[in-house]
C-alpha positions as CSV (number, residue, x, y, z in Angstrom):
1,M,-55.4,20.1,-23.8
2,D,-58.7,21.4,-25.3
3,L,-58.7,24.8,-27.0
4,E,-61.6,26.8,-28.1
5,F,-61.2,28.1,-31.7
6,H,-61.0,31.7,-30.6
7,Q,-57.8,30.8,-28.8
8,I,-56.2,29.5,-32.0
9,E,-54.5,31.7,-34.7
10,L,-54.5,30.2,-38.2
11,R,-51.5,32.1,-39.2
12,Y,-50.0,29.5,-41.6
13,E,-53.1,28.3,-43.3
14,S,-52.0,29.7,-46.7
15,L,-48.9,27.6,-46.7
16,R,-50.7,24.4,-47.7
17,R,-53.0,23.6,-50.6
18,T,-56.5,22.2,-49.8
19,S,-58.1,19.0,-51.1
20,A,-61.9,18.9,-51.0
21,E,-62.0,15.1,-51.3
22,R,-59.5,14.6,-48.5
23,E,-61.2,17.0,-46.2
24,R,-64.6,15.3,-46.8
25,R,-63.0,12.0,-45.7
26,I,-61.5,13.7,-42.6
27,C,-64.9,15.3,-41.8
28,G,-66.7,12.0,-42.1
29,S,-64.1,10.3,-39.8
30,L,-64.3,13.0,-37.2
31,A,-68.1,12.9,-37.3
32,Q,-68.1,9.1,-36.8
33,L,-65.1,8.5,-34.5
34,G,-64.3,11.9,-33.0
35,Q,-60.9,13.5,-33.0
36,Q,-58.3,10.8,-32.6
37,T,-55.1,12.9,-33.3
38,P,-54.5,16.3,-31.7
39,V,-53.5,19.3,-33.7
40,V,-50.1,21.0,-32.9
41,V,-49.8,24.5,-31.6
42,V,-47.1,26.8,-30.2
43,A,-47.5,29.7,-27.8
44,G,-46.9,33.1,-29.2
45,G,-50.1,34.2,-30.9
46,D,-51.6,37.7,-30.7
47,G,-53.4,38.3,-27.4
48,G,-52.0,35.2,-25.7
49,R,-53.5,32.9,-28.3
50,Y,-51.8,29.8,-29.7
51,V,-50.5,29.5,-33.3
52,L,-51.6,26.4,-35.2
53,V,-48.6,24.6,-36.7
54,D,-50.1,21.3,-37.9
55,G,-53.6,20.1,-38.3
56,Y,-55.3,22.7,-40.5
57,K,-57.5,20.1,-42.3
58,R,-58.7,18.7,-38.9
59,A,-59.3,22.2,-37.6
60,R,-61.4,23.2,-40.6
61,S,-63.3,19.9,-40.4
62,M,-64.1,20.5,-36.7
63,L,-65.4,23.9,-37.6
64,R,-67.6,22.5,-40.3
65,L,-69.0,20.1,-37.7
66,R,-69.8,23.1,-35.5
67,R,-67.5,21.8,-32.7
68,D,-66.5,24.4,-30.1
69,T,-63.1,23.0,-29.1
70,V,-60.3,21.1,-30.6
71,R,-57.8,18.8,-28.9
72,A,-54.3,20.1,-29.2
73,V,-50.7,19.5,-28.1
74,C,-48.4,22.4,-27.5
75,W,-44.8,22.2,-28.6
76,D,-42.3,24.0,-26.4
77,L,-40.5,25.5,-29.4
78,S,-40.3,28.8,-31.2
79,E,-42.6,29.3,-34.2
80,V,-39.7,29.0,-36.7
81,E,-38.4,25.8,-35.1
82,A,-41.9,24.3,-34.9
83,L,-42.5,25.1,-38.6
84,L,-39.3,23.4,-39.6
85,L,-39.8,20.4,-37.4
86,E,-43.4,19.9,-38.6
87,R,-42.2,19.9,-42.2
88,L,-39.5,17.2,-41.4
89,M,-42.1,15.1,-39.6
90,R,-44.8,15.3,-42.3
91,T,-45.2,11.9,-44.0
92,T,-48.9,11.8,-45.2
93,E,-48.3,13.7,-48.4
94,G,-45.3,15.2,-50.2
95,D,-44.8,18.9,-50.6
96,S,-45.0,20.4,-54.1
97,A,-42.3,22.9,-55.1
98,L,-44.9,25.7,-54.8
99,E,-45.7,24.7,-51.2
100,Q,-42.0,24.6,-50.4
101,G,-41.7,28.1,-51.9
102,W,-44.6,29.4,-49.8
103,L,-42.9,28.1,-46.6
104,L,-39.5,29.4,-47.6
105,R,-41.0,32.9,-48.3
106,E,-42.8,32.9,-45.0
107,L,-39.6,32.0,-43.2
108,R,-37.6,34.6,-45.1
109,D,-40.1,37.4,-44.7
110,R,-41.5,36.8,-41.2
111,F,-38.3,35.5,-39.5
112,H,-35.7,37.3,-41.7
113,L,-33.8,34.1,-42.5
114,G,-31.3,34.5,-45.3
115,L,-30.7,32.3,-48.3
116,E,-27.7,30.5,-46.8
117,V,-29.5,29.9,-43.5
118,L,-32.6,28.5,-45.3
119,A,-30.4,26.2,-47.4
120,C,-28.7,24.9,-44.3
121,R,-32.0,24.3,-42.4
122,F,-33.6,22.5,-45.4
123,D,-30.3,20.6,-46.1
124,R,-30.4,21.9,-49.7
125,S,-28.3,24.2,-51.8
126,P,-28.9,28.0,-52.0
127,S,-29.9,27.5,-55.7
128,W,-32.6,25.1,-54.6
129,V,-34.0,27.7,-52.2
130,S,-33.7,30.5,-54.9
131,R,-35.6,28.5,-57.5
132,R,-38.5,27.8,-55.2
133,L,-38.7,31.4,-54.1
134,A,-38.7,32.4,-57.7
135,L,-41.6,30.2,-58.4
136,V,-43.9,31.9,-55.8
137,E,-42.6,35.3,-56.8
138,E,-43.1,34.9,-60.5
139,L,-46.5,33.1,-60.5
140,P,-49.4,35.6,-60.1
141,A,-51.1,35.6,-56.7
142,T,-54.5,34.7,-58.3
143,V,-52.9,31.6,-59.9
144,Q,-51.4,30.6,-56.6
145,E,-54.8,30.8,-54.9
146,K,-56.1,28.4,-57.5
147,V,-53.3,26.0,-56.6
148,R,-54.1,26.4,-52.9
149,A,-57.8,25.7,-53.6
150,G,-56.9,22.5,-55.5
151,A,-58.3,23.8,-58.8
152,I,-54.9,23.7,-60.5
153,P,-52.3,20.9,-59.9
154,P,-49.2,22.3,-58.3
155,H,-46.9,20.4,-60.7
156,A,-48.7,21.8,-63.7
157,A,-48.4,25.3,-62.3
158,M,-44.7,24.9,-61.7
159,K,-43.8,23.3,-65.0
160,H,-46.2,24.9,-67.4
161,L,-47.7,28.1,-65.9
162,V,-44.6,29.7,-64.5
163,P,-43.0,30.0,-68.0
164,L,-46.2,31.5,-69.3
165,A,-46.4,33.9,-66.4
166,R,-42.8,35.1,-67.1
167,A,-43.7,35.9,-70.7
168,K,-47.4,36.9,-70.5
169,P,-48.6,37.3,-66.9
170,A,-52.0,38.7,-67.8
171,D,-52.7,35.8,-70.2
172,C,-51.5,33.4,-67.5
173,E,-54.1,34.8,-65.1
174,R,-56.9,34.7,-67.8
175,L,-56.0,31.1,-68.7
176,C,-56.1,29.9,-65.1
177,A,-59.4,31.7,-64.5
178,A,-60.9,29.8,-67.4
179,L,-59.2,26.5,-66.6
180,S,-59.8,26.3,-62.8
181,P,-63.6,25.5,-63.0
182,L,-62.7,22.5,-65.1
183,R,-60.3,21.1,-62.5
184,P,-57.8,20.0,-65.2
185,S,-55.1,17.4,-64.8
186,T,-51.5,18.2,-65.3
187,R,-51.6,16.6,-68.7
188,Q,-54.5,18.8,-69.7
189,V,-52.7,22.0,-68.5
190,A,-49.7,20.9,-70.5
191,Q,-51.8,20.5,-73.6
192,V,-53.4,23.9,-73.3
193,C,-50.1,25.7,-72.6
194,A,-48.4,23.9,-75.6
195,A,-51.3,25.0,-77.9
196,Y,-51.0,28.5,-76.6
197,T,-47.2,28.6,-77.3
198,V,-47.5,27.5,-80.9
199,G,-50.8,29.2,-81.7
200,D,-51.3,32.5,-83.5
201,E,-53.1,35.5,-81.9
202,K,-56.6,34.1,-83.0
203,A,-55.9,30.6,-81.6
204,R,-54.6,32.1,-78.3
205,A,-57.7,34.3,-78.0
206,L,-59.9,31.2,-78.4
207,L,-57.9,29.2,-75.9
208,L,-58.1,32.0,-73.3
209,G,-61.8,32.3,-73.9
210,D,-62.7,28.6,-73.7
211,P,-59.9,26.1,-73.0
212,G,-62.6,23.5,-72.3
213,L,-63.6,23.5,-76.0
214,F,-60.0,22.8,-77.0
215,L,-59.7,20.0,-74.4
216,R,-62.9,18.4,-75.6
217,A,-61.7,18.5,-79.2
218,Q,-58.4,16.8,-78.1
219,E,-60.3,14.1,-76.2
220,A,-62.5,13.4,-79.2
221,A,-59.5,13.2,-81.5
222,R,-57.9,10.6,-79.2
223,R,-61.0,8.4,-79.0
224,P,-61.1,5.5,-81.4
225,P,-63.9,5.7,-83.9
226,S,-67.1,3.7,-83.1
227,L,-68.1,0.8,-85.3
228,A,-70.7,3.1,-86.9
229,E,-68.0,5.5,-87.9
230,Q,-65.7,2.9,-89.4
231,S,-65.7,1.4,-92.9
232,P,-66.2,-2.4,-93.3
233,A,-62.5,-2.7,-94.1
234,Q,-61.5,-0.8,-90.9
235,V,-63.7,-3.1,-88.8
236,L,-62.2,-6.3,-90.2
237,L,-58.6,-5.1,-90.2
238,G,-58.9,-4.0,-86.6
239,D,-60.3,-7.4,-85.5
240,L,-57.7,-9.3,-87.5
241,G,-54.9,-7.1,-86.2
242,A,-56.0,-7.8,-82.6
243,L,-56.2,-11.5,-83.3
244,G,-52.7,-11.6,-84.8
245,G,-51.3,-9.6,-81.9
246,V,-52.8,-12.0,-79.3
247,A,-51.5,-15.0,-81.3
248,R,-48.0,-13.6,-81.5
249,R,-47.9,-12.7,-77.8
250,T,-49.1,-16.2,-76.7
251,H,-46.6,-17.8,-79.0
252,R,-43.8,-15.7,-77.5
253,R,-44.8,-16.6,-73.9
254,L,-44.8,-20.3,-74.8
255,R,-41.3,-20.0,-76.3
256,E,-40.2,-18.4,-73.1
257,G,-41.2,-21.5,-71.2
258,L,-44.4,-20.3,-69.5
259,A,-46.0,-23.7,-70.1
260,K,-43.3,-25.5,-68.1
261,R,-44.4,-23.6,-65.0
262,L,-48.0,-24.9,-65.2
263,A,-49.4,-27.5,-62.7
264,P,-50.9,-30.7,-64.3
265,A,-54.5,-29.4,-63.9
266,E,-53.6,-26.0,-65.3
267,R,-51.8,-27.7,-68.3
268,M,-54.9,-29.6,-69.1
269,E,-57.1,-26.5,-68.9
270,V,-54.7,-24.5,-71.1
271,G,-54.5,-27.3,-73.6
272,Q,-58.3,-27.4,-73.9
273,C,-58.4,-23.7,-74.5
274,L,-55.7,-24.0,-77.1
275,R,-57.7,-26.7,-79.0
276,Q,-60.8,-24.5,-78.9
277,A,-58.8,-21.5,-80.2
278,K,-57.5,-23.7,-83.0
279,A,-61.0,-24.8,-83.9
280,D,-62.2,-21.2,-83.9
281,I,-59.4,-20.0,-86.1
282,T,-59.8,-22.9,-88.5
283,A,-63.5,-22.0,-88.9
284,L,-62.6,-18.4,-89.4
285,L,-60.0,-19.2,-92.0
286,S,-62.4,-21.4,-93.9
287,Y,-65.2,-19.0,-93.9
288,G,-63.0,-16.0,-94.5
289,E,-61.4,-17.6,-97.6
290,K,-64.8,-18.4,-98.9
291,E,-66.1,-14.9,-98.5
292,L,-63.0,-13.1,-99.7
293,G,-62.4,-15.5,-102.6
294,D,-65.8,-14.6,-104.1
295,A,-65.1,-11.7,-106.5
296,G,-68.8,-11.1,-106.9
């Protein structure tokens, strides 16, 4: 059936994080091909409307394309049963622990399901349910919004920001406010949180004010120096180290019998390359000994 958007209630939109890149792809596909897969709704919305259970990205994309209606299929289930079934059927992307926590909290608060019931319905232990509920209840709401918007990776929030929120909730919010415009990776969030943990008050203040400066410094420290920044000895030692490493690796592969697996034409080609490499190395040794042997 086709539903107009005023007939649909987006009650559970906050249970899933968004992805701007993925929604751009969906929007482009819908513009080119039209809606191929219906969204899923259940009856029971306010004023006789339908509650959207699955297809929030498609629905948002259709709205951006200024479409008046969306194709939908209505499940003959209660809201709670539909939510649980939708989660079991979801295969396109895995839930993060935070998203699981959002759903568990919604089921607990809206439908009054206890810890034991939730554990049974998710086929998990009560401690699993309790841990995920703790995640969403300990992490500040502003930080969770950044996760929903895709500005903070959910794994980074769970592993690195929750411990910070337990100890310093205000600092956790400040750090996320400064980090989110950078769209950091999980590794970058881990680096910033580790620096915050070991830093003194002055270092923490600098991190909270400009974590991007710290990340740029870390990136610069990891980059190998350019040729202009290296001494002549560093340049030559680097080249010779690479040459020796390639020679030892090729020698090991030959000892392991790799040459025996070559076809006749391949054996001839590899042999030709080996002879050329020998000539190059012989020329290098001859010239290198001449240059290095000259004390002047």
